[in-house]
Every structure is written in structure tokens, then in C-alpha cells.
N, C-alpha and C positions, 0 to 999 in steps of 0.2 A: 596580048593585052596592051593597050595604048599607054605610052608614057607621056607624061605632061612636061612641057617646057616652061620653066620659070626663070626669068632673067637670062641668062645664057647657059643655065644648067638644066639637067633633066632629073625629074623626081621619079622614084619607083612607082609602079602601078598602084592604084587604089586598092586597099586591103592588104598590101604588103609593105606599107611604110613602116619604118622603124620608129621607136620612141625617141625622146629627146636625147637619150644616152647612146643611141646607135644600136640598141638590141632589136631584134625582129619582133613584130607583133604576132600574137597568137590568137587563133580563133577560139570562140567559146567551147566548141567541141574538143579542141585540143587541150584547153585549160581543164575541162572536166576530166578528161582521161588522165591528165597529169596528177590531179588531186586524188583520183581513185588509185592510181599506181603508188602514190606516196603514202596512203592510209595503211596503218599496220593491220595485219590479219586478225580477225576475231578469234579469241580462244575457244576451244571446243567446250560444250556444256559439261558440267561435272557429272560423274556417274551417280545414279540414284538407285535406291532399292525398289522393290516391287510396289511398295506403298508410297513412293515419291520421296523418301528420306535420302538425303545426300550421304554417299559412302565416304566422303572426305572428312566428315565431322564438322563441327561448328568452326567458323572463322574466329580468329583472335579478336576479342572484344565484342563479339556478337552474342545476343542473349541465347540461352540454351533452348533447344526445341521443346515444345510441349510434350509431356509424357504420353505414351500410347494408351488408349483406353484398355482397361483390364478386361480380359476375356472371361465371361460368365458362363459357366456350364451348369445347367439345371438337370436334376434327375427327373424321371417321368412323374414321380409323385409330386415334386415341387411344382412342375409346370401344371399338372392337373389341379392342384390346390389353388394356384393362382387363377386359373381359368374358372374354377368353381366360385371363388370369391367374386370375380368380375361378373359372371352371369347372374349369380344370386342377388348381387347388389344393384345391378343395372336393370334387370328384368324381374323385379320383385312383384310386379303386378302387370299382367298383359291380358289382352282380350283377343282371342284368335277364332277365326271362322274357318271351318273345314268340314270335310266329309269323313264319317266314321268308317274305318276299315280294320279288319282283323280283330273284331271285338272278342275278348276273352273275359268272362266274368259272369257272376262273381266266383272267385276262387274259394278255397277252404276258409280263408280269413274274411271273405266278403269284399275283397278289393276287385276293382275293374281295371282291365288293361286293354288298350286299343291304340290305334294310330289315327291322327288327324292329317288329312292330305288335301292337296289341291292339284292343279295341273302340273306344278313344277317341283313340289317338295312334300315331305311328310315329317311328322314329329311324333315320337312315342308319347303317349298320354296315360296318366294314371288317375284313378278316382278311388280314394281310400274308402273303406267300409262305412265310416261315419258320415261321409258325404253321400255315398251311394244310397244309404238308407233314407236320406231326405229328398231324393229325386222323386218327382211326381209323374214320370213317364219312363217307359222301357226303352233302353238303348238298343240299336240294331245296326248292322252294316248297311251302308248306303244312306243313312240319315245325315242330313246336314245340320250342324249344331254350332252354337257360339259358346266357347269355353273361356272362362275367366279363371286365372290362376297365376302361378309363379313358375319360373324355370329352375330346374334342379339338375345337378350333374352328379352322377354316380361314379365315384372315384375308381373302384376296382375294375370297372369296364370302360371308363372314360366316355360314357354315353350320357347325353343330356335328354331331359324329358320335361313335359308340362304336367305340373301337379294341379289338378282341377279343384277349384273351390266353389265354382258355380257353373251350371250347365243348363242350356235351354235350347229347344228345337227351333229350327228356322223354316220358314215357308208358310204357304197358305194352310190354314187349319191346324197350325202348330198348337195353339191354345186349346182348340177342341180336342185334339189328339191327347194332350196332356190331361185334360179333364176326364175324358173317357177312360184313360188308363188308370187315373186316380180312383174313379168309381169302381173299376174292376178290382183293383187292389184292395180297396176297403171292403168290398163284398167278399173277397176271398178270406179276409181276416175276420169276417163275421160282424163287422162294424155297421154295415148297412145291408138292406135287403128286406124281403117280405117278412122274415122272422123277427126283424127288429122294429116293425111298425107297431106302435102302441095303439090299443083300441081307444076310440073317442070316449070321453068322460060323459057321465049322466047330465041331464039338463039341470041347471041350478034351480033350487026351490026357493031361494031367497036372494035378495039383492041388497047391497049396502053401498053407502056413499060416504064421501069425506067432504068436509067444508071447513073453510077457515076465513 
């Protein structure tokens, strides 16, 4: 590296000149390395529990840590009752469309039991005798219906079901089917039919009128 001459003396090369007090100049890289070497080492992180709680305890003057949430253990009955309350309050009135399958009824008490299903799910369905007596069509497997009712959960078995309060068939001719089945039912009960036709009355012999 070329030295420069000033006056009758010689200066050190550029980049190696000393400061005003005679100390050697340092490059930025050397200065950074010196600062890094002079920095104290970082302390290791404190040990913690599985949930992240420090095992060293709170530092002096620090606020106490929040208490851990209490562990709640429910019995099967308690969980089932909570589910029952949630289902019966949230689904007090629902309208469901599905296909009747596994029809069983009426039983000895007049109740009907079957399932409503679609392509992806099924739900147990019940029609009490008081409701079944008001239906105007015969239920059978494969029939598509619209059921209106509420959701109930039977605690001893933990099974939920749909309690039907209204039922109607779906599809073309549904009303005609219901009407024909109603006529058939009334005929079987003797309420309609040839034996119930009253003969026509005799021709009237006098006429009357009202005026005001």
C-alpha cells in the first residue's frame, strides 16, 4: 500500500491512520466483533411446568399468578340432563322432511314408532296415540312425509328422538291419497257408505214464505 509524503514526513497508509491520540483505527467489522465479545451471555430460560407455569415461583414483588381453572367432572346422568335441557329448549319446534322406515305401530297403547331418514342420517320418531288417532292417512315404509314436532332425549338410554305433533304426506297426489284413506276409514267405522244414505223426502204439499 502506498504511503503518502507530507512535508518531509511519511503518513501511514489510508485506512490505517491512527486517531489524534496515537491509537490505531478500527474497522466497522472489528468494532462489531468487539462489542459482541464484550456483551454478557444471556441467562438460560427458567424451567416451566407442562402447562407453562414457572417452576421457580413468582419473583419478589411480582403479582401472584392466576389460579388454575377448577377441574369439573360430570357424572353420566349430569351430562345427559344438561344435554336434554339444551335439546328440548333449543329444538322445541322443528319441521323435518324425510322418508319413513322401520314403521312399527300401532302398539298395544296405540303409539307409532319409526325412523325418518335421508341420504346421510336418520332420527327415531314417535307418534303418540292421541296424535295417531287424528291422522287422516295410513303411514307406511317408503312414504315421504313432513313431520312437525319437538326433540326429546330419553335419559336411561341417552337417545334422542322426534316427538311428532303434526304429520303430512309429501309428493304428487298426497292430498288425494289422504282423502281416499279418510273415506276408507270412515266407511270401516260405518259413518259413510250405502247403508248411511238417507232416502229422499216426499214432495212438499205446501209452501210458505217470510216477508219483512
